[in-house]
Z-matrix of the N, CA and C atoms (Angstrom, degrees):
N
C 1 1.442
C 2 1.522 1 107.93
N 3 1.305 2 115.90 1 114.37
C 4 1.449 3 121.03 2 -178.22
C 5 1.514 4 112.14 3 -82.42
N 6 1.325 5 116.34 4 173.37
C 7 1.459 6 120.17 5 -179.29
C 8 1.530 7 113.31 6 -64.31
N 9 1.326 8 117.41 7 -28.01
C 10 1.468 9 119.43 8 179.93
C 11 1.522 10 111.45 9 -69.44
N 12 1.321 11 117.82 10 -37.36
C 13 1.463 12 119.90 11 -179.78
C 14 1.519 13 111.56 12 -83.40
N 15 1.310 14 116.39 13 -17.63
C 16 1.457 15 120.89 14 -178.97
C 17 1.531 16 111.85 15 -83.16
N 18 1.319 17 117.65 16 -30.42
C 19 1.461 18 122.55 17 -175.21
C 20 1.537 19 113.61 18 -61.60
N 21 1.337 20 120.98 19 -44.40
C 22 1.473 21 118.85 20 179.42
C 23 1.533 22 112.92 21 -62.23
N 24 1.324 23 116.96 22 -33.03
C 25 1.465 24 119.45 23 179.50
C 26 1.522 25 110.79 24 -71.10
N 27 1.312 26 117.22 25 -37.57
C 28 1.465 27 120.42 26 176.99
C 29 1.523 28 109.80 27 -65.86
N 30 1.321 29 116.81 28 -43.73
C 31 1.459 30 120.61 29 177.73
C 32 1.523 31 110.93 30 -61.50
N 33 1.327 32 117.24 31 -43.03
C 34 1.463 33 121.27 32 177.84
C 35 1.524 34 111.60 33 -61.67
N 36 1.324 35 116.76 34 -41.55
C 37 1.465 36 120.61 35 178.64
C 38 1.523 37 111.13 36 -65.41
N 39 1.326 38 117.65 37 -42.89
C 40 1.467 39 120.70 38 179.08
C 41 1.523 40 111.46 39 -63.86
N 42 1.324 41 117.11 40 -42.38
C 43 1.461 42 120.06 41 179.41
C 44 1.525 43 112.00 42 -66.55
N 45 1.319 44 116.83 43 -40.43
C 46 1.466 45 118.89 44 -179.13
C 47 1.528 46 111.44 45 -68.71
N 48 1.324 47 117.42 46 -38.76
C 49 1.465 48 119.89 47 177.89
C 50 1.520 49 111.19 48 -69.62
N 51 1.324 50 117.15 49 -34.56
C 52 1.464 51 120.16 50 176.23
C 53 1.527 52 110.60 51 -66.09
N 54 1.326 53 116.42 52 -43.17
C 55 1.468 54 119.74 53 178.07
C 56 1.520 55 111.12 54 -64.96
N 57 1.325 56 116.58 55 -39.50
C 58 1.462 57 120.73 56 179.13
C 59 1.533 58 110.97 57 -62.48
N 60 1.326 59 116.58 58 -37.82
C 61 1.462 60 120.49 59 179.93
C 62 1.518 61 112.93 60 -78.24
N 63 1.336 62 117.92 61 -31.74
C 64 1.465 63 120.94 62 -176.99
C 65 1.528 64 112.45 63 -83.85
N 66 1.311 65 118.18 64 -19.83
C 67 1.462 66 120.98 65 -175.59
C 68 1.538 67 113.28 66 -58.69
N 69 1.336 68 120.19 67 -47.81
C 70 1.471 69 118.37 68 -179.20
C 71 1.530 70 112.83 69 -62.89
N 72 1.311 71 116.81 70 -35.85
C 73 1.464 72 120.33 71 179.75
C 74 1.525 73 110.25 72 -66.28
N 75 1.334 74 116.45 73 -47.61
C 76 1.459 75 119.84 74 179.42
C 77 1.525 76 112.02 75 -66.99
N 78 1.316 77 116.86 76 -36.70
C 79 1.467 78 120.09 77 178.67
C 80 1.521 79 110.83 78 -64.14
N 81 1.314 80 117.20 79 -43.99
C 82 1.467 81 120.75 80 179.17
C 83 1.526 82 110.56 81 -65.14
N 84 1.330 83 116.85 82 -38.71
C 85 1.466 84 120.53 83 177.63
C 86 1.529 85 110.75 84 -61.59
N 87 1.331 86 117.32 85 -47.19
C 88 1.462 87 119.81 86 -179.90
C 89 1.521 88 111.98 87 -66.52
N 90 1.322 89 117.75 88 -34.63
C 91 1.456 90 120.00 89 179.26
C 92 1.531 91 111.40 90 -68.40
N 93 1.315 92 117.17 91 -39.79
C 94 1.465 93 120.07 92 -176.39
C 95 1.524 94 112.64 93 -83.69
N 96 1.310 95 117.75 94 -40.16
C 97 1.456 96 120.54 95 -175.47
C 98 1.523 97 112.32 96 -80.71
N 99 1.321 98 117.14 97 -46.59
C 100 1.464 99 121.21 98 -175.33
C 101 1.524 100 112.76 99 -102.83
N 102 1.313 101 117.01 100 3.90
C 103 1.472 102 123.51 101 176.65
C 104 1.527 103 112.19 102 54.27
N 105 1.332 104 116.21 103 46.52
C 106 1.460 105 121.09 104 175.35
C 107 1.519 106 110.02 105 -86.19
N 108 1.313 107 116.03 106 139.84
C 109 1.449 108 120.21 107 176.94
C 110 1.530 109 110.93 108 -78.98
N 111 1.310 110 115.60 109 169.49
C 112 1.460 111 120.74 110 -178.30
C 113 1.521 112 111.80 111 -64.11
N 114 1.324 113 117.25 112 -42.84
C 115 1.463 114 120.28 113 -178.90
C 116 1.532 115 111.35 114 -68.65
N 117 1.310 116 117.91 115 -38.48
C 118 1.464 117 120.98 116 177.47
C 119 1.518 118 110.74 117 -62.75
N 120 1.306 119 115.60 118 -43.42
C 121 1.459 120 120.11 119 179.54
C 122 1.528 121 111.07 120 -66.20
N 123 1.320 122 116.46 121 -40.39
C 124 1.461 123 120.97 122 177.72
C 125 1.530 124 111.13 123 -64.13
N 126 1.331 125 116.98 124 -41.38
C 127 1.451 126 120.65 125 178.67
C 128 1.529 127 111.03 126 -64.18
N 129 1.311 128 117.34 127 -40.98
C 130 1.467 129 120.64 128 179.83
C 131 1.530 130 111.21 129 -64.42
N 132 1.315 131 117.31 130 -44.91
C 133 1.464 132 119.44 131 -178.06
C 134 1.529 133 111.67 132 -70.18
N 135 1.317 134 117.58 133 -37.02
C 136 1.465 135 119.90 134 177.90
C 137 1.522 136 111.84 135 -69.37
N 138 1.321 137 117.73 136 -35.30
C 139 1.465 138 120.92 137 175.89
C 140 1.526 139 110.37 138 -65.58
N 141 1.315 140 116.57 139 -42.66
C 142 1.461 141 120.38 140 177.41
C 143 1.529 142 111.03 141 -62.64
N 144 1.326 143 117.06 142 -42.27
C 145 1.465 144 120.75 143 178.26
C 146 1.523 145 110.87 144 -64.16
N 147 1.322 146 118.45 145 -37.95
C 148 1.459 147 121.56 146 178.79
C 149 1.528 148 111.27 147 -65.48
N 150 1.319 149 116.97 148 -42.49
C 151 1.465 150 120.58 149 178.53
C 152 1.527 151 110.23 150 -62.45
N 153 1.316 152 117.44 151 -44.15
C 154 1.463 153 121.05 152 179.02
C 155 1.524 154 110.23 153 -64.18
N 156 1.320 155 118.07 154 -41.51
C 157 1.458 156 121.54 155 178.15
C 158 1.524 157 111.66 156 -61.58
N 159 1.314 158 117.12 157 -42.63
C 160 1.466 159 120.64 158 179.30
C 161 1.519 160 110.65 159 -64.09
N 162 1.321 161 116.86 160 -41.87
C 163 1.468 162 120.40 161 -179.88
C 164 1.524 163 110.90 162 -64.71
N 165 1.332 164 117.30 163 -39.37
C 166 1.462 165 120.70 164 -178.21
C 167 1.530 166 111.19 165 -77.22
N 168 1.319 167 118.23 166 -42.75
C 169 1.466 168 121.56 167 -172.62
C 170 1.525 169 113.28 168 -83.04
N 171 1.303 170 118.96 169 -22.72
C 172 1.457 171 120.99 170 -174.53
C 173 1.526 172 113.76 171 -61.84
N 174 1.333 173 120.89 172 -46.86
C 175 1.471 174 118.44 173 178.94
C 176 1.528 175 112.94 174 -60.18
N 177 1.321 176 118.04 175 -37.77
C 178 1.462 177 120.89 176 178.63
C 179 1.525 178 110.42 177 -66.11
N 180 1.320 179 117.10 178 -41.67
C 181 1.461 180 121.01 179 -179.01
C 182 1.526 181 110.62 180 -65.07
N 183 1.313 182 117.53 181 -42.31
C 184 1.462 183 120.62 182 -179.76
C 185 1.523 184 110.79 183 -66.63
N 186 1.337 185 117.76 184 -44.21
C 187 1.463 186 119.93 185 -178.99
C 188 1.527 187 111.18 186 -66.38
N 189 1.322 188 118.22 187 -36.29
C 190 1.460 189 121.27 188 177.34
C 191 1.522 190 110.64 189 -66.46
N 192 1.321 191 117.07 190 -41.85
C 193 1.468 192 121.10 191 178.94
C 194 1.529 193 110.69 192 -62.57
N 195 1.322 194 116.49 193 -46.86
C 196 1.463 195 120.22 194 -178.71
C 197 1.520 196 110.26 195 -64.89
N 198 1.329 197 117.73 196 -41.34
C 199 1.462 198 121.43 197 -178.43
C 200 1.525 199 110.87 198 -62.61
N 201 1.338 200 117.95 199 -46.18
C 202 1.460 201 120.76 200 -177.63
C 203 1.520 202 112.62 201 -76.22
N 204 1.314 203 118.02 202 -24.04
C 205 1.458 204 120.48 203 -179.21
C 206 1.521 205 111.70 204 -77.58
N 207 1.299 206 117.85 205 -41.17
C 208 1.455 207 120.96 206 -172.23
C 209 1.525 208 114.13 207 -106.63
N 210 1.324 209 118.84 208 10.26
C 211 1.453 210 121.63 209 177.31
C 212 1.522 211 108.39 210 -87.02
N 213 1.312 212 117.32 211 102.52
C 214 1.463 213 120.85 212 -174.65
C 215 1.525 214 112.78 213 -77.58
N 216 1.333 215 117.88 214 -15.24
C 217 1.461 216 119.75 215 -179.31
C 218 1.521 217 112.11 216 -82.11
N 219 1.324 218 117.33 217 -16.01
C 220 1.456 219 121.13 218 -177.86
C 221 1.523 220 110.15 219 -81.14
N 222 1.320 221 116.73 220 142.02
C 223 1.468 222 121.23 221 179.00
C 224 1.523 223 111.33 222 -111.55
N 225 1.323 224 116.90 223 31.70
C 226 1.457 225 120.13 224 179.05
C 227 1.526 226 109.67 225 -72.42
N 228 1.342 227 117.94 226 152.46
C 229 1.462 228 120.32 227 -178.15
C 230 1.525 229 113.70 228 -61.31
N 231 1.321 230 117.71 229 -28.92
C 232 1.459 231 119.65 230 -178.25
C 233 1.501 232 113.48 231 -87.69
N 234 1.313 233 118.87 232 5.08
C 235 1.449 234 121.56 233 -177.24
C 236 1.521 235 109.93 234 -75.81
N 237 1.308 236 115.47 235 135.26
C 238 1.461 237 121.93 236 -178.14
C 239 1.528 238 112.42 237 -64.44
N 240 1.342 239 117.49 238 -32.55
C 241 1.456 240 121.57 239 -174.11
C 242 1.522 241 113.30 240 -95.57
N 243 1.319 242 118.25 241 -4.40
C 244 1.455 243 119.28 242 -175.79
C 245 1.517 244 113.10 243 -91.15
N 246 1.321 245 116.69 244 -4.63
C 247 1.451 246 119.75 245 -179.41
C 248 1.522 247 112.79 246 86.85
N 249 1.327 248 117.22 247 -0.05
C 250 1.455 249 121.24 248 179.18
C 251 1.513 250 111.51 249 -82.48
N 252 1.292 251 115.94 250 178.77
C 253 1.463 252 120.60 251 178.77
C 254 1.507 253 109.06 252 -75.37
N 255 1.316 254 117.20 253 141.46
C 256 1.455 255 121.24 254 -179.82
C 257 1.488 256 110.45 255 -100.96
């Protein structure tokens, strides 16, 4: 694993640890300043996480679907050209 492939993982780790540390501070600020309840705050953060997950995971899901659907050399049961169930 070279330095070029290692750098995105380090950046991801730094960002996730920063978010993990900043979350309680921001949550307390929103609860005290804007009078948000615990469930409202939880719903907002989970909705934001879901949107980010969809944005990140969607290109991978589409490329995997297209690859397995139109790969005629594959003999997997879900392959469109293998005679299996789709």
